[in-house]
C-alpha positions in Angstrom: 4.4 -3.2 -13.1 6.7 -0.4 -10.9 5.8 2.2 -7.8 6.7 2.2 -5.0 5.9 2.4 -1.1 7.2 4.1 1.0 9.1 5.9 -2.0 11.5 2.0 -2.4 11.0 0.7 -5.3 9.8 -2.4 -6.6 9.3 -4.4 -9.5 5.9 -6.6 -9.4 5.2 -9.4 -11.8 2.6 -10.9 -14.3 1.7 -12.5 -11.0 1.8 -10.0 -7.8 -1.9 -9.0 -7.5 -3.1 -6.2 -8.9 -5.1 -5.8 -5.3 -4.7 -2.9 -3.1 -4.4 -5.1 0.3 -2.7 -7.9 -2.0 0.9 -5.5 -2.8 0.5 -4.6 1.3 0.5 -8.4 2.3 3.7 -9.6 -0.4 5.5 -6.6 0.6 5.0 -5.9 3.7 3.6 -8.9 5.2 4.1 -7.8 9.2 2.6 -4.7 8.6 -0.4 -3.9 11.3 -3.6 -2.8 10.5 -4.0 -0.4 13.1 -2.5 1.8 13.0 -1.5 3.5 10.2 -3.5 4.9 7.4 -2.4 4.1 3.6 -2.5 6.5 0.6 -2.2 5.7 -3.3 -1.2 8.3 -5.2 -2.3 10.9 -2.4 -5.5 10.6 -1.9 -6.4 7.9 1.2 -8.2 4.7 0.7 -10.3 2.9 3.6 -9.0 0.2 5.4 -12.4 -2.0 4.4 -11.2 -1.0 0.7 -8.2 -2.5 0.2 -9.3 -5.3 -1.8 -11.2 -3.4 -3.8 -9.1 -0.6 -5.2 -7.0 -2.1 -8.2 -3.5 -0.7 -8.1 -1.4 0.5 -11.4 2.0 0.8 -12.8 3.8 3.7 -11.5 1.6 4.0 -8.2 2.6 5.7 -5.3 1.6 4.2 -1.7 2.0 5.6 1.2 2.3 4.0 5.3 1.9 6.4 7.5 2.1 5.2 10.9 0.4 6.9 13.8 2.4 7.5 17.0 1.4 8.8 20.5 3.3 12.2 22.0 2.5 16.2 22.3 
């Protein structure tokens, strides 16, 4: 299975998690959930739904970091 996280391609083995929370923990373990939004195939997924959201082959995950400024 192949997915993209912020335009970087990753190949998942059968042992890899298939839920959004598990994939984020596996590939970006230093990711802090506070101050970010995650979109799966251009649809923002609320944080509480990450563990229940299945990621399919060829999925695109976009992680957006909130920043301060004006």
